[in-house]
N, C-alpha and C positions, 0 to 999 in steps of 0.2 A: 207462541214461540217467542224465543229470545231476540233482544235485537242484536246488531252486529257485534262481532267479538271484539274488543277495543283494547289496547295496553293500557295497563293500570299506571294511571297518572302520578304516582307516588313521588316520583322526580321533580314534578313541577314542570313549568313550562319558561322558556326563554323570552325574553322580550321579542327577538326577531318572529317568534313562533306565532304571535298574536297580530292579528289584523282586523282593523272596525270597518265595518261597511256601512255606510247610511245615504242620508238625502246628499246626491251630488249634482242637483239640479242649477246650483248655482256655482260658476266659475269665476275666479277673482283673476287670474293671469296665467298667462300661456307664454312660454318660449319653446323653441323647435330648433333641433339641429337636423343633420343628413339620415340620421335613423332613428330619432327619438321626439316624441312631442311631451314636454312636460305642462302637465295641468294641475294647478293650483286652486284647489277649492278651500273653503271655509275652515274643514277639518281635517285634509289631507291632502299629499301631492301623490298624482298618479302619472304614469308613464305609457303613452300609446306608442305602440311599434306600429307605424303606418305600412312599411313595406311586408309584415306580417299579420297585419291586421288584428292584431289582439293588444290586451292591456297587461302589464306588468302588475303585480300585487301593490295597490296602493298603500303607502305609508304617512302615519301620523307623526305628527312632531311629539317629542317627550312632552311638552307643556302645553295642556289643552287651551284651545284659543289662540295659539301662537299665530295662525295664518289667519285669521280673521280680518286683520286691517291690510293685509298685502294688495298692493296695488299694481305693481309692477315687478316683470320677471326676466331675467337675460342669463344666458349660457355661459359658462366660462370657456374661453375658445382653446386652452390647455388639454383641460382633463374633462371638458362636458358636464361639469358640475354645476348647480342652480345657484344663482343668487337672486334675492328677493328686497324690495323694498317694500317695508310695513309700516307706515307712517313716520315715528321717529326711532325707528330701529331699522337693522339690516339683518338678513338669515341668509345662511349658507348651508345648502344641503348636497350631500356628497351621496347618491345612491348607492354606490359601489362599496362603501364601508357602512351604508345606512348612518352616517353622522350628520349630527346638526349643531350649527354653532349659530349664535347671535349676538349684535350687540348696539349701542345706543349711537344715534346721529344727534347732534345739537339741535336740529329742528327737521320737521318732517320733509320728506324726501319728495320731490316735485317729479323726478326724472333720474332714470338709472341708466347708464352708459359704460362702454369700455372705450380705452384710447387704442384705434386701430396703429396707432405707431409705436405704441409699446404695449402690445395685447397681454403680455404677462406681468405686468406691473399692479393691477389690482383693479378692483369696481369703483365706478365714480356715481356720486349721487349729489344732483343739484337741490340745494334746498333756498329758501329764501334770503338766507345768510350768506350764500356762495355755494362753492363746490366742496365736496369731500370725498377720501378716497381712502378704500378699505384695502389694504395691502391682501394679497393671497396668501401670504405668511405674516402673521402678528396680530391681525383681527381688531385694530383700534383705528376709529375713522379719524384721519386727521385733515385739516384745511389743506388745499390743493388748489392750484390753476385749473383753468378747464381744460378737459383733454384736448391735444392739438388733432387729432382725428375721430371725432367722437362717432361712436357707433350706437345709436339708441334703441333700446328696447321697442320693437315694433308695437303699434298701439291701432285701435278702431277705425281710427282716421288716416291712418296710413294705409289700412285695407280699402278704405273708402275713396281713397285718391288713385289707388291701385285699379279698383273696378267700381266706376261709378255707379253701374245699376245696384249696388249695396244700398245705396241713401234712400233709394225708393223700395227697395225689398226689406230692410232692415226691420220695420214693424211686424211684418209676416213671420221673418225668422226667428224673430226673438217672443214669439206669442207661444204662451205654455197651456196645460192643461185646462180644461173650462174656458179656453179662448181669452185667458188672462194675458194682459199685456205685460210685456217684458221688456229686456234691453241687451244689447250688446256690451259685453262687459271688458273684453281680453280680445286680442288678436294676433297671430302667429303667421306668417307666410309658409305654404308648403315648400322646402327647400327645394323640391322637382321644379318648382315655378308652375303647377298647375291650377293652383288656388289658394284659399288662406283657411286655416283652422280659427273658428269664431267662440269664443266663451258668451255664453248667454247668462242671465238671472234665473229663468224658469226651466230651461231645456237642456242644461251640461254644454257638453263639448258639442260642436256640428263642424262639417266640412262643407266648404262654397266652392264648387268647381269652376274654374274661370269661364267655362262654356255655359255653366248651369243656370237655371232659373229659380233654383232652391236650393235648400243645404239639407245636407245628410247628416242625420243624429248619429253619434259615437256615443251608446250610452254605455255608463258604467253606474254600479250601485243599485239602489233602491230609490223608488219614487218617494218613500217617507221616512221616517226614523223609527216610528213606532211599530216594531215587529209584532205580529200576533200569531204567526205559526210558520213552522218550518218541516219540510220533508225532505229526506236524501234519496237521491236515484242514482243510478250506474254513472250518469252523465253530469249530474252538479246536485244543486239544493233548491226546491221550491220554497221561496218565501212569500209570506202574506203580508203585508203591512194596512197599517189602519189610517183611516181618515181622522185628520187631526185640526180640523178647522182651516187649515190652509191646502195641505197635501189630501189629494185623493186617495181613496184605498186603491192597492195596487197588488198583483201578484207577479212574481219575476222568478226565471230560472237564472241561477247564476251556475256558471262553469265551476267546477272544484277546485280550479287553481286561479279563478276569479279572472280569466282573461275574457270572457264574455258575460254579457247581461241581456237578456231577453226578456221584457216585461209585457203583460197583457193589462191592456189600460182600459179598453172599453172606448165607445164613443168619445171624440174629443170634446162634444159639447156638454156631454152629461157623465162620462167615466163608467165605473163598473157598478152594477145594481145592488151594492151592497156598503156598509162602512167599516167591515170588520172581519177578517178571518181567523177561524180557530182550529180548524184541522183541513189537512189535506187527503185525499184518496186516490190514489192511480190505478185506474183499470185497463182493461186492453181496449177499450172503446173512448175513455174519456177521463178528463180530470174532474174530480168532484170535490166541492168545497163547504166546508160547514161555516156559514155566515151569521151574522147578525140579523140578516132578512133571508133565512130559508137555507135552503140548499141549492148552490149553483153548479153548473155541469158545462165544462169547456171540453170540446171535440178537438182532437189532436190537430196542430196546424191550423188551426182555426181560431178567429179571436172573438167569436162570436158565444154570448153567454147565455144558457137558458136557465131560468130561476125557478123554484119548487117552494110556494109558501104555505100557509094554513088554507087558501083557496085550491091549492094542489092537493091536500090530504095531509099535510104535517100538522101533528098536534100544536106545535107552536113553532114561530120563525126565528126562532133564537136557538139557533142549532150550536150544540158545542162538542161534537165528536161524531165520525162518521168511519163504517168500514163497511167490507163486503163480507156478507155471510150467506153462504150456500146458494151463490150465483145472484145476490141482490144485494142492493145497497141498504144499510141500515142506518139511520140518523139518531141520534141521541139530541133531545131537546129539553126545555124548561119544563115542559110537560109530557114527558114520556118519549117511547119510541115511534118511529114511522118507518116502514119497510116500501123499498120503491116497488111499482109495478109497470116497470116498462117506463115508454116515454111519457105515458098519460099522468104521473105524478106519485104520489105515497098514499099509502092506507097505512092505520093504526097497526102496531104489533099485535101478536095474539095476545099478550097480556095486556090488561085495562088498567095497569099501573099509569098514573100521571104524575109520579114523583120526578123531580128534576134530575135529568141523565148528565152525569159530568165526565163520564169516559167508558170506552168500550174496548173489547177484546176478544178477537175469536183465536181458540185454540182446539185445533181437530173440530169437532162438531157442536163444542161448547161455545156460547157467546156470553162473555163475561160482561156484566152492566154495572158501573159504579155510579150509584146513587146518591140523594140527600139522606137517604135512611140506611144505607151500607152497600154491601156488595151482595149482587144476584148472579144467577145464572140460568140459562135458557138452553135446552137440549133437544134435539128433535123428537117431535112425538109428545112433546110437554109443552103446551104454549104459556104455561106459567113461568114466572119468575121466581125462584127459589134462593133463600140464602142459606149458603152453605152451613150445617150444624156447627162446624168449628169455629166459623165467624161468629156465629150468634152466641158463642159462649165468651168470644174475648170482647165484642160490642155490646154489652148490658143494654147501653144507650143508643139512640140512633146516632150513628156516624159518618159523615159525607166522606165518600171516596173519590177522590178528584184525579185518581190515576190506577191504572192496573195494567200488569204486565209480568214476563218471566224474566228471572235469573237463572241461566240454566233450565233445570227442572222446578225450580221454588217459583210459586206465585207469590207475586207480592202486590199489596194495595198502599196507594198514598192517601193520608189523611190531611188535615192542614197542618199539624204538627211533628207527623212521625210516619215512618213505613211499618207496614203489618206483615209478616213473613208468614207463609203456609209451609209446614214442613211434608215433602213429597212424600214420606213413607207414612206418618201416623196421620197426616191431614188437620194436625192441630196447629193452631195460629200462636206467635209470639209478637211482643211489640218492640221495635228497635227505641232508639235513645230519642229523646225529644230534640227535633231539628231546629224549630222555629228560634229559638234563642239565637242561633248564630245566623240563620238564614231568613227570619223573619216567617212569617205564614207561607207555607208550602203552597206553590203554584203549578209547576209543571214537573215531570221527571221524563228521563228516557232510559229504558232498560238496556242492560248490555249480557253477554254470556258471563261477566266477570264480576258485575255490580251495576249501581245506577246512579243517573247524574239526576240530581234533583235541583230545583230552584226555588227562590222566592224573592221577597224586595230587598234584602241585602246581600245577596249573595248565589252563589251556586257550589255543589259539595258532590264528590263521588263516595258511595256508601256502600258498604256491605252488611250482610244481616247483623244485627245486634250489636255493631262496632260503630265508635265515633267514625265521623267522617274522614278518610284517608287523604283527601285533597279537598281545597278552601278556595273558592276564587270569591274575594269580597268587592262589593260597591263602596267607595267608587275606584280603588286600588287598582283591579285587575279587571273589574266590569264598570262600564259607564252608566248604570242605571239599573233600576227593576227588572230581575229576568221575568220573560214572558214565554218563553221556547225554549226548549234542547232539544237538538239531533244530532246523532253521530253515525259514520259512516266507516267505521274502522281506522280511517285514518286521521280524519279531521273531527272536532268537537266543535258543534255551532251552537251558540247561544244568542237567543234572540233578547233584547232589552227594548225598553221605552226609548233608547236613544241610540239604537243601531244595531246591526248584527255583527258578533264578534266571533271571528273563526280562529282556533289553536290549532296547531299542530301536535297531535298526540306523541309523545315519545315515551319509550318505556325506561 
């Protein structure tokens, strides 16, 4: 069956329609007002709504790396915009217009403050050379006398003075995955006076209640930057992130509007029992994952993970794809197919083929299998995998099929450099143009009723049969890194990369 119908993205995307989601485990600075909490991460500014218990969409600055050096934040008392100290630079962010401004300071800022006596005059930055003031209008830092009634940006020390128990609890609060010791990096008081918002180096944003003995996490984003798999649902999108040497593999459900993030992380001492996720399958009973360490199954509302590997009947633990076929779970591996046998594991598929399997598709009673030697099909009553005659004619030599899907009633197969299209009437196959020159070797695709999104090391593109791409998203201008996964839900386009997840609003 075809994927969700999506608007044809021929008119492009506006900058405000692009959001980058990544690892938000480190917080650089926090500033709070009566109805919002600004949280500054190394790659974005996010806005937490404590009264509504939700996040606004995080926003990345126009210049990559602009926020990495931020050490302090304060809110403008007049328009509630955000001012930041970032070494020898100041940054001003207005969330209402999504406008970013910045300028130089003559020396690195040690403290940022407002003058309570003249709150509309500007923002003060204390350096080793003295005080500088940036006017609210004008944007040039000039030497000034110290503010008469300074209101400093709050700090972790301020939180500890207000809540002495934090000194003893800070190491526990800042402990991250695998019991890695972190640190408290920023703090801002709850305007209601009930506690403090705390930034950490390993757990993101947490909230410490004045009467509590532990901090409550307020998760945002993903546990890592390398996206390995995406699957859309009516409520949001599942995202799998890979182990990268620092961050453990993770599975996260993001709300479509990015207001919430819920992760499955496994035991805190060892994490999930795999290092990478390549496909998701959601059934009535469980969420199934194709991973580098076999098939993993997660029951609804339960973080417990059951794993099946070669010892449970899989032909290989390197699982590339997974589907539900005739009431059973079928897994494609690098040594053939396995089919589930209830809770006891897997058994080899009826076919004896041990070719690497890269993609699977179920259409009515047919199981399509993309392998290292081409496209094959299995139908009930015939256990063998058979190559369609039309495909055999176009693929004289073995050709790896990395993806298979439908655009309306047209079957499409993806190779490393192009798409192959089957005529729904004649059954004949034709080749589309070479796409690898623009996109690099093709890696992933997402079919819709109107066309197909394909992605490679150099970008992603929207393609229709036998024509050049209608829309191109290139690395690094529109995408931060090599494309690793693509999914659409009819409203948003989700593109996974090695440097985070990118969400585009689809417009016609």
